[in-house]
C-alpha positions in Angstrom: -115.3 14.4 -100.8 -116.8 15.4 -104.1 -114.2 15.8 -106.8 -114.8 18.3 -109.7 -113.1 21.2 -111.3 -113.3 24.3 -109.1 -113.3 27.8 -110.3 -110.2 29.7 -109.2 -110.5 32.1 -106.2 -110.9 35.8 -107.2 -112.0 39.2 -105.9 -112.3 40.4 -102.4 -113.9 38.9 -99.4 -114.5 40.8 -96.1 -114.2 38.3 -93.2 -114.9 38.8 -89.5 -113.7 36.3 -86.8 -115.6 36.4 -83.5 -113.3 35.5 -80.6 -115.8 34.3 -77.9 -115.1 34.3 -74.1 -116.1 31.0 -72.4 -118.0 31.1 -69.2 -118.6 27.7 -67.7 -121.2 29.2 -65.3 -123.3 30.3 -68.2 -126.5 28.3 -69.2 -126.5 27.2 -72.6 -129.5 29.2 -73.7 -127.8 32.3 -72.4 -124.7 31.4 -74.2 -126.6 31.1 -77.5 -128.2 34.4 -76.8 -124.9 36.1 -76.2 -123.6 34.7 -79.5 -126.4 36.2 -81.3 -125.7 39.6 -79.9 -122.1 39.3 -80.8 -122.7 38.3 -84.3 -125.4 40.9 -84.7 -122.8 43.6 -83.7 -120.3 42.5 -86.4 -121.7 44.6 -89.0 -121.5 43.9 -92.7 -119.3 41.0 -93.7 -119.2 38.3 -96.4 -117.9 35.7 -94.0 -118.2 35.4 -90.2 -116.5 32.7 -88.3 -117.1 31.6 -84.7 -114.6 29.2 -82.6 -114.7 25.6 -81.9 -117.1 24.2 -79.3 -118.3 27.6 -78.0 -121.5 26.0 -77.0 -120.2 22.8 -75.3 -116.8 23.8 -74.2 -113.6 22.4 -75.6 -112.5 20.8 -72.3 -115.9 20.2 -70.6 -115.6 16.4 -71.4 -118.1 15.3 -68.7 -121.0 17.3 -70.3 -120.3 16.5 -74.0 -122.6 13.5 -74.3 -125.3 15.1 -72.3 -125.2 18.4 -74.5 -124.7 16.7 -77.8 -127.0 17.9 -80.6 -128.1 16.6 -84.0 -128.1 18.5 -87.2 -131.9 18.8 -86.9 -131.5 20.6 -83.6 -133.1 23.9 -82.9 -129.5 25.2 -82.5 -128.9 24.9 -86.2 -132.2 26.3 -87.0 -131.3 29.4 -85.0 -127.9 29.5 -86.7 -129.4 29.3 -90.0 -131.5 32.4 -89.2 -128.5 34.2 -88.1 -126.9 33.5 -91.5 -129.9 34.6 -93.3 -130.5 37.7 -91.4 -126.6 38.7 -91.8 -126.9 37.8 -95.5 -123.5 36.3 -95.0 -121.6 33.0 -95.1 -121.6 32.0 -91.6 -118.9 29.3 -90.2 -120.8 28.8 -87.0 -117.9 27.0 -85.2 -118.1 23.4 -84.3 -120.4 21.4 -82.1 -120.5 18.0 -80.6 -123.0 16.3 -83.0 -124.8 12.9 -83.0 -126.4 11.1 -86.0 -129.6 8.9 -85.5 -128.3 6.6 -88.3 -125.1 5.9 -86.6 -124.1 3.7 -83.5 -125.4 5.1 -80.3 -121.9 5.8 -79.0 -120.8 7.9 -82.0 -120.4 11.5 -81.6 -118.3 13.9 -83.7 -116.7 17.3 -83.3 -118.5 18.8 -86.3 -118.2 22.2 -87.8 -121.0 23.8 -89.9 -121.1 26.4 -92.6 -124.2 28.2 -93.8 -124.6 30.3 -96.9 -126.3 33.7 -97.0 -129.7 32.2 -97.6 -129.4 30.2 -94.4 -128.9 26.8 -96.1 -126.5 24.4 -94.5 -123.8 24.2 -97.2 -121.1 22.0 -95.5 -120.1 20.1 -92.4 -116.8 18.8 -91.3 -116.0 16.2 -88.9 -112.7 16.9 -87.1 -110.1 14.4 -88.4 -107.4 14.8 -85.8 -108.7 14.2 -82.1 -106.8 16.0 -79.4 -106.1 14.5 -76.0 -103.8 11.4 -76.8 -105.3 8.8 -74.5 -107.9 11.0 -73.0 -110.4 13.6 -74.2 -111.5 13.5 -77.8 -109.8 10.2 -78.7 -111.6 8.5 -75.8 -114.9 10.2 -76.3 -115.7 10.9 -79.9 -115.3 9.4 -83.4 -112.8 10.7 -85.8 -113.8 12.2 -89.3 -112.2 10.8 -92.4 -113.2 13.3 -95.1 -111.4 16.4 -95.9 -113.8 19.2 -97.0 -113.6 22.0 -99.5 -116.3 24.5 -100.2 -116.8 27.2 -103.0 -117.9 30.3 -101.5 -119.5 32.8 -103.8 -120.3 36.4 -103.2 -121.1 39.3 -105.6 -117.4 40.3 -105.4 -115.5 37.1 -104.9 -115.2 33.3 -105.4 -113.2 31.7 -102.4 -112.1 28.0 -102.5 -112.1 27.3 -98.9 -110.9 24.4 -96.7 -112.4 23.4 -93.4 -110.4 22.2 -90.5 -110.6 22.3 -86.7 -107.9 23.3 -84.0 -105.7 20.3 -83.5 -105.8 19.7 -87.3 -103.5 22.7 -87.5 -100.6 20.5 -86.4 -101.0 18.2 -89.5 -99.6 19.9 -92.5 -100.4 17.0 -94.9 -104.2 17.8 -94.5 -103.7 21.2 -95.8 -101.4 20.2 -98.6 -104.0 17.6 -99.6 -106.7 20.1 -99.9 -104.6 22.7 -101.5 -104.5 20.4 -104.5 -108.2 21.1 -104.8 -107.4 24.8 -105.3 -107.9 26.1 -101.9 -107.1 29.7 -101.3 -108.4 30.1 -97.8 -108.4 27.8 -94.7 -110.9 28.5 -92.0 -109.7 27.1 -88.5 -112.1 27.4 -85.5 -110.3 26.4 -82.2 -110.4 26.1 -78.4 -106.6 26.3 -78.2 -105.2 26.7 -74.6 -102.9 29.6 -73.7 -100.0 27.3 -72.6 -99.3 26.5 -76.4 -100.4 29.8 -77.9 -97.0 30.4 -79.5 -97.6 27.1 -81.5 -101.1 28.4 -82.6 -99.6 31.6 -83.9 -96.6 30.1 -85.6 -98.3 27.1 -87.1 -101.1 29.3 -88.6 -98.4 31.4 -90.4 -96.7 28.2 -91.6 -99.9 26.8 -93.0 -100.4 30.1 -94.8 -96.8 30.3 -96.1 -96.5 26.7 -97.3 -99.8 26.8 -99.2 -99.9 30.4 -100.2 -103.3 30.6 -98.7 -105.2 33.1 -96.6 -105.8 31.5 -93.0 -108.6 32.5 -90.6 -107.9 31.2 -87.0 -110.9 31.8 -84.7 -110.0 30.8 -81.0 -111.8 30.9 -77.7 -110.7 32.9 -74.6 -111.7 32.5 -71.0 -111.5 29.5 -68.7 -112.9 26.1 -69.4 -112.5 23.3 -66.6 -109.5 25.3 -65.2 -107.9 25.3 -68.7 -107.0 28.9 -69.6 -107.9 29.5 -73.3 -105.4 31.4 -75.4 -107.4 33.8 -77.5 -105.0 35.4 -80.0 -107.2 34.7 -83.0 -105.7 35.8 -86.3 -106.1 36.4 -89.9 -103.0 35.7 -92.1 -102.2 36.3 -95.8 -100.5 33.9 -98.2 -97.2 35.5 -97.6 -97.5 34.8 -93.7 -98.2 38.5 -92.8 -100.8 39.1 -90.1 -103.6 41.1 -91.3 -105.5 41.2 -87.9 -104.8 39.6 -84.5 -106.6 39.7 -81.2 -105.2 39.4 -77.7 -106.9 37.5 -74.8 -110.2 39.6 -74.7 -113.4 38.8 -76.5 -113.0 40.7 -79.8 -114.1 40.8 -83.5 -111.2 40.6 -85.9 -111.9 41.9 -89.5 -109.8 41.8 -92.7 -110.3 42.1 -96.3 -108.9 39.1 -98.2 -107.7 40.2 -101.7 -107.5 36.8 -103.8 -106.3 38.7 -106.9 -103.2 39.8 -105.0 -102.9 36.2 -103.7 -103.1 34.9 -107.3 -100.3 37.4 -108.2 -98.2 36.2 -105.2 -98.6 32.6 -106.6 -97.7 33.6 -110.0 -94.6 35.6 -109.1 -93.3 32.8 -106.7 -94.9 29.7 -108.1 -93.8 27.3 -105.4 -96.8 25.1 -105.4 -96.0 24.1 -109.1 -93.0 22.2 -107.7 -94.9 19.8 -105.5 -93.8 16.2 -106.1 -97.1 14.4 -105.6 -95.7 11.5 -107.5 -93.1 10.8 -104.9 -95.4 11.3 -101.8 -98.1 9.0 -103.4 -95.6 6.3 -104.2 -95.1 3.5 -101.6 -91.7 2.0 -100.6 -89.6 4.9 -101.9 -88.0 6.1 -98.8 -84.4 5.2 -98.6 -83.0 4.2 -95.2 -79.3 5.2 -95.3 -76.8 2.9 -93.7 -73.5 4.1 -92.1 -70.8 4.4 -94.6 
């Protein structure tokens, strides 16, 4: 990860999270066309966010390899054009991506972010793979680079952290990137309905503990007999929900006010009390014996 001094977040950012319904019977080209229609109907926004693996299916393990794409794919050319047409930052969700320079077996769950000119500004390879001994750990490689991006608009600067779905369960990732000044975390997901309370609670927790906006964009529908949970949400740095969906396909909208977030951080400066010196040190944990 590039390390440099980032400008503080400021101003207001209009965000739209597009909760997509997965249909396993749909052809890939029809799914792409439907996404174009959904995004076109968003209206004006500074940042548009799509879910994890809306093209491939989060639980469609058997077809991941067959449908994997490279960053030179026509799919990304199309998504670049969508960002340029909308004149918006466009987090297009995540995809199963292969790289020609890597081993033939390597494939990553990779999210992509385009700027308003259509340029690919950042990619993020999912660090924490879901499935335990099956699914992602068995089929794809793990990322190892946290990613922070500086989003600029006429009205705002937003230092933004990228993560994906299962990453939400690992607070150390968000604490690490918060040290780079993140004030917004964007989290596309394909989170199942059975654990939707975790999705909602953990999103608010990541917002509260890092005093950061959180945009969670989930899938809905059914994928390989797994019912997806929907309930996308946008949360402010105090843990208050600014917008929330149910299980239907939907577009969530909210205006993120980073000046107000900075006031929260100044009035309740909890982040100043982080003890990075202790957590960076090794061998400091004390195992207490019985008295």
